[in-house]
C-alpha positions as CSV (number, residue, x, y, z in Angstrom):
1,X,-9.6,10.9,2.1
2,X,-5.9,10.5,3.1
3,X,-5.7,8.0,0.3
4,X,-6.9,9.9,-2.4
5,X,-4.4,12.8,-2.0
6,X,-1.8,10.7,-1.9
7,X,-3.4,8.9,-4.6
8,X,-3.1,12.2,-6.8
9,X,0.2,13.7,-5.8
10,X,1.9,10.3,-7.3
11,X,0.0,11.5,-10.1
12,X,1.8,15.0,-10.3
13,X,5.1,14.0,-9.5
14,X,4.8,12.0,-13.3
15,X,3.2,14.4,-14.9
16,X,5.7,16.8,-13.3
17,X,8.2,14.6,-15.0
18,X,6.9,14.1,-18.2
19,X,6.2,17.5,-18.5
20,X,10.0,18.4,-18.0
21,X,11.2,16.6,-21.0
22,X,8.3,17.8,-23.5
23,X,9.4,21.6,-22.4
24,X,12.7,21.0,-23.0
25,X,11.9,18.8,-26.2
26,X,9.5,21.8,-27.4
27,X,12.3,24.3,-27.0
28,X,14.6,21.8,-29.4
29,X,12.3,21.1,-31.9
30,X,13.2,24.8,-34.4
31,X,16.4,24.0,-36.2
32,X,20.1,25.8,-34.4
33,X,20.0,27.6,-31.1
34,X,20.4,30.8,-29.1
35,X,24.4,31.2,-30.7
36,X,23.3,30.1,-34.0
37,X,20.8,33.0,-33.9
38,X,23.6,35.7,-32.5
39,X,26.4,35.0,-35.2
40,X,23.8,34.6,-38.0
41,X,22.5,38.4,-36.7
42,X,26.2,39.5,-36.2
43,X,26.9,38.0,-40.5
44,X,24.1,40.1,-41.3
45,X,25.4,43.5,-39.6
46,X,28.8,42.9,-40.7
47,X,29.9,42.4,-37.5
48,X,32.6,40.1,-37.0
49,X,32.4,36.7,-35.4
50,X,35.2,35.7,-32.5
51,X,34.5,31.2,-33.3
52,X,36.1,31.1,-29.8
53,X,34.5,33.2,-27.9
54,X,31.5,31.0,-29.7
55,X,33.2,27.6,-29.5
56,X,33.8,28.7,-25.5
57,X,30.2,29.5,-24.8
58,X,28.9,26.0,-26.0
59,X,31.2,24.0,-24.1
60,X,29.6,26.2,-20.6
61,X,26.6,25.4,-21.9
62,X,27.0,21.9,-23.7
63,X,25.1,22.4,-26.4
64,X,27.6,20.0,-28.2
65,X,26.1,17.7,-26.3
66,X,23.5,15.8,-27.3
67,X,19.8,16.6,-25.9
68,X,19.6,14.5,-22.9
69,X,23.1,14.9,-21.4
70,X,21.8,18.8,-22.1
71,X,18.2,17.6,-20.6
72,X,20.0,16.5,-17.4
73,X,22.0,19.0,-16.6
74,X,19.3,20.8,-16.9
75,X,16.9,19.1,-14.9
76,X,19.6,18.2,-12.0
77,X,20.5,21.4,-11.9
78,X,16.9,23.1,-11.4
79,X,15.8,19.9,-9.0
80,X,19.0,19.3,-6.5
81,X,20.4,23.0,-6.7
82,X,17.3,25.3,-7.9
83,X,19.1,26.4,-11.0
84,X,17.1,26.8,-13.8
85,X,20.5,27.5,-16.0
86,X,21.8,30.9,-17.8
87,X,19.8,33.5,-20.0
88,X,21.8,33.8,-23.2
89,X,20.5,37.0,-24.3
90,X,19.9,38.7,-21.4
91,X,23.3,37.4,-19.9
92,X,21.9,36.4,-15.8
93,X,20.9,33.8,-14.2
94,X,16.7,32.2,-15.2
95,X,16.4,32.3,-11.5
96,X,16.5,35.8,-11.1
97,X,14.6,36.7,-14.3
98,X,12.0,34.7,-13.3
99,X,12.0,36.1,-9.9
100,X,11.4,39.4,-10.6
101,X,8.5,38.4,-13.0
102,X,7.1,35.4,-11.9
103,X,6.0,37.8,-8.0
104,X,3.9,40.3,-9.2
105,X,2.9,37.9,-11.6
106,X,1.4,35.7,-9.4
107,X,0.1,38.6,-7.7
108,X,-1.6,39.7,-10.3
109,X,-3.1,36.5,-11.6
110,X,-4.0,35.4,-7.6
111,X,-6.1,38.8,-7.7
112,X,-7.9,38.7,-10.9
113,X,-9.0,35.2,-10.1
114,X,-10.8,36.0,-6.8
115,X,-11.8,39.2,-8.2
116,X,-13.7,36.4,-11.0
117,X,-15.0,34.4,-8.6
118,X,-16.1,37.3,-6.0
119,X,-18.6,38.5,-9.2
120,X,-19.2,35.6,-11.4
121,X,-20.5,33.4,-8.0
122,X,-23.5,35.9,-7.2
123,X,-24.1,36.9,-9.8
124,X,-24.6,33.2,-11.4
125,X,-26.8,32.6,-8.2
126,X,-29.1,35.6,-9.5
127,X,-29.4,35.3,-13.2
128,X,-30.2,31.0,-12.3
129,X,-33.3,31.9,-9.7
130,X,-34.2,34.9,-11.3
131,X,-34.0,33.5,-14.9
132,X,-36.3,35.6,-16.5
133,X,-35.5,38.7,-15.1
134,X,-34.1,42.1,-16.1
135,X,-31.4,42.0,-14.5
136,X,-30.7,38.2,-15.4
137,X,-30.9,39.4,-18.8
138,X,-28.5,42.1,-18.6
139,X,-26.4,39.4,-17.1
140,X,-26.6,37.1,-20.1
141,X,-25.8,40.2,-22.4
142,X,-22.7,41.2,-20.2
143,X,-21.6,37.5,-20.8
144,X,-21.5,37.2,-24.0
145,X,-20.3,40.5,-24.6
146,X,-16.9,40.0,-22.2
147,X,-16.7,36.2,-24.4
148,X,-16.9,38.2,-27.7
149,X,-14.8,41.5,-27.3
150,X,-10.7,40.8,-27.0
151,X,-8.9,41.9,-23.5
152,X,-6.4,43.7,-25.6
153,X,-9.0,45.7,-27.1
154,X,-11.5,46.3,-23.4
155,X,-7.2,47.4,-22.2
156,X,-7.2,49.9,-24.6
157,X,-11.0,50.9,-24.3
158,X,-10.0,51.8,-20.6
159,X,-6.3,53.2,-21.5
160,X,-8.1,55.9,-22.5
161,X,-11.0,56.3,-20.7
162,X,-8.7,56.3,-17.7
163,X,-6.3,58.7,-19.4
164,X,-9.4,61.1,-20.6
165,X,-11.0,61.4,-17.8
166,X,-9.0,60.4,-14.3
167,X,-5.9,61.6,-15.4
168,X,-4.2,58.5,-14.9
169,X,-1.4,56.7,-16.3
170,X,-2.7,53.6,-16.4
171,X,0.6,51.5,-18.4
172,X,3.1,49.8,-16.3
173,X,1.9,48.5,-12.6
174,X,3.7,51.5,-10.8
175,X,4.1,55.8,-10.8
176,X,7.4,56.5,-12.3
177,X,8.9,57.8,-9.4
178,X,8.3,54.5,-7.9
179,X,9.0,52.2,-10.9
180,X,12.7,51.6,-9.6
181,X,11.8,52.8,-5.9
182,X,13.0,50.9,-3.0
183,X,9.2,48.7,-1.8
184,X,7.3,50.9,1.0
185,X,3.8,51.7,1.5
186,X,3.8,54.4,-0.6
187,X,5.1,52.5,-3.1
188,X,3.1,49.2,-2.3
189,X,-0.4,51.9,-2.4
190,X,0.5,52.6,-5.6
191,X,0.5,49.3,-7.3
192,X,-3.0,49.0,-5.6
193,X,-4.1,51.7,-7.6
194,X,-2.6,50.6,-10.9
195,X,-4.2,47.0,-10.4
196,X,-7.4,47.7,-10.8
197,X,-7.4,48.0,-15.1
198,X,-5.4,44.9,-14.8
199,X,-7.7,43.3,-12.4
200,X,-10.9,43.6,-15.0
201,X,-9.6,43.5,-18.0
202,X,-7.8,40.3,-17.1
203,X,-10.8,39.1,-15.5
204,X,-13.3,39.5,-18.3
205,X,-13.3,36.2,-20.1
206,X,-13.0,34.5,-17.0
207,X,-15.8,36.1,-15.4
208,X,-18.3,35.6,-18.0
209,X,-17.9,32.5,-18.9
210,X,-17.6,30.9,-14.9
211,X,-21.7,33.3,-15.0
212,X,-22.4,30.9,-17.9
213,X,-21.3,28.1,-15.8
214,X,-22.7,29.4,-12.8
215,X,-26.2,29.8,-14.0
216,X,-26.5,26.8,-15.6
217,X,-25.3,23.8,-12.9
218,X,-27.1,25.6,-10.8
219,X,-31.1,25.8,-12.9
220,X,-29.9,22.2,-13.0
221,X,-30.5,21.6,-9.5
222,X,-33.3,24.1,-8.7
223,X,-35.8,21.5,-9.9
224,X,-34.1,18.1,-8.5
225,X,-36.7,16.6,-5.6
226,X,-33.9,17.4,-2.3
227,X,-34.9,21.1,-3.1
228,X,-38.5,19.8,-3.3
229,X,-37.9,17.7,-0.4
230,X,-36.3,20.5,1.4
231,X,-38.7,23.1,1.0
232,X,-41.5,21.0,2.0
233,X,-39.4,20.6,5.0
234,X,-39.8,23.8,6.3
235,X,-36.4,25.1,5.7
236,X,-35.9,28.8,4.5
237,X,-35.4,29.6,1.1
238,X,-31.7,31.3,1.7
239,X,-30.9,28.1,3.3
240,X,-32.2,25.6,1.0
241,X,-30.5,27.5,-1.3
242,X,-27.1,28.0,-0.6
243,X,-26.7,24.8,1.2
244,X,-28.2,22.7,-1.2
245,X,-28.0,23.1,-4.9
246,X,-25.7,26.0,-4.7
247,X,-22.8,24.0,-2.9
248,X,-23.3,21.0,-5.7
249,X,-23.0,23.4,-8.0
250,X,-19.9,25.1,-7.0
251,X,-18.2,21.9,-8.3
252,X,-17.4,24.2,-11.8
253,X,-15.9,27.1,-9.7
254,X,-13.2,24.5,-7.6
255,X,-12.4,22.6,-11.1
256,X,-11.3,26.2,-12.7
257,X,-8.3,26.6,-10.9
258,X,-6.3,24.1,-12.3
259,X,-6.5,26.1,-15.3
260,X,-7.4,29.7,-14.4
261,X,-4.2,31.0,-12.8
262,X,-1.6,29.2,-15.6
263,X,-4.2,30.5,-18.0
264,X,-4.0,34.1,-16.7
265,X,-0.2,33.6,-16.2
266,X,0.6,32.9,-19.9
267,X,-2.9,33.6,-21.7
268,X,-2.3,37.4,-20.5
269,X,0.6,38.2,-22.4
270,X,-0.7,40.3,-25.7
271,X,-2.7,42.3,-23.1
272,X,0.2,42.6,-20.9
273,X,2.1,44.1,-24.0
274,X,-1.0,47.2,-24.6
275,X,-0.7,47.8,-21.1
276,X,3.0,47.5,-20.4
277,X,2.9,44.8,-17.8
278,X,5.7,43.9,-16.6
279,X,5.1,40.0,-16.2
280,X,6.1,37.1,-17.3
281,X,4.2,36.5,-20.8
282,X,5.9,39.5,-22.7
283,X,9.1,37.8,-21.4
284,X,8.6,34.2,-23.0
285,X,7.3,35.0,-26.2
286,X,10.8,37.2,-26.4
287,X,12.4,34.2,-25.3
288,X,10.6,31.9,-27.4
289,X,11.6,34.3,-30.4
290,X,15.3,34.8,-29.8
291,X,15.9,30.7,-29.0
292,X,16.4,31.3,-25.4
293,X,17.2,28.1,-24.2
294,X,17.0,28.1,-20.9
295,X,14.9,30.8,-19.7
296,X,11.9,29.9,-22.1
297,X,11.8,25.6,-20.8
298,X,12.1,27.8,-17.3
299,X,8.8,29.3,-18.4
300,X,6.9,27.4,-20.0
301,X,8.1,23.9,-16.9
302,X,7.0,26.1,-14.4
303,X,3.5,27.1,-16.3
304,X,3.2,23.9,-17.1
305,X,3.8,23.4,-12.9
306,X,1.1,25.5,-12.1
307,X,-1.8,24.1,-14.7
308,X,-0.9,20.5,-12.3
309,X,-0.6,21.7,-8.9
310,X,-4.2,23.9,-9.8
311,X,-5.4,20.3,-11.0
312,X,-4.4,19.3,-7.1
313,X,-5.9,21.6,-5.7
314,X,-9.4,21.7,-7.0
315,X,-9.4,17.7,-7.2
316,X,-8.6,18.4,-2.7
317,X,-11.1,20.9,-3.0
318,X,-13.4,18.4,-4.9
319,X,-13.4,15.8,-2.5
320,X,-14.1,18.7,0.0
321,X,-17.1,19.7,-1.1
322,X,-18.6,16.3,-2.8
323,X,-17.3,13.3,-0.8
324,X,-18.1,11.2,-3.5
325,X,-15.9,12.2,-5.6
326,X,-12.9,11.3,-3.5
327,X,-15.0,8.2,-4.0
328,X,-14.5,7.6,-8.0
């Protein structure tokens, strides 16, 4: 097990290095840079451009240096000093902008991930062991609806229903009086009261997907000889079900950690805009549109890091659940 974990960790480090190169290359692909876009915008509005200021900014951030020099300045600052660079548009350190958004983003994403598992696990088991019942058909119908309807459309429906029938404002994660207030128990309670709609909206598609995966995998396992043997040995039905086929069918649940978590962080951009959520998606979209290279590159690198770390965690959990995996 230790050798397996060490091997996976080495793979993770190598992958992160390659991802950092690709992340920096991607944000260099569009022609020009943020300063070029700023100069073009100021010229279009008839504003006078201070060329000395532009040159000073280029020298400060090394925009006139070769790409590999810019990459080394960026990645060495992150690894050695925790310095992600300066956001041109916000005129603030990228690290402060990321910490503001990623905290609530990760909180909401992890809560949504637990919601997905808590709902999909029992429903997937029920729809497999009662595959021809009304409840199983209803779960299948709800699953297809969840996969078919975009999250932002579900968000609009929930916004209307909560405001129309419950009188609750669902824009953002805080009420207006707590928006800029310091943290307290009252603010935490207000955050919890506002989180249920984003959690349901963001978790709909993932829940529907995992219900289908759990049902399909469990149906494959229920008719295998080892299940029949366990029943013949006199074990209670719930012990036979949970100890053997469900444990094998859990593998897809664990393996989804690698893509569900970064998917929730990055794939909720439209939903975050609709619900006015202070998440990383809208800021990442804005940084890409304005070519704010250090901010965009840092977000892309962090999302890729989440994917790699999630994959590492899922590999370790899978090796713990199924010993055959660590030897493959």
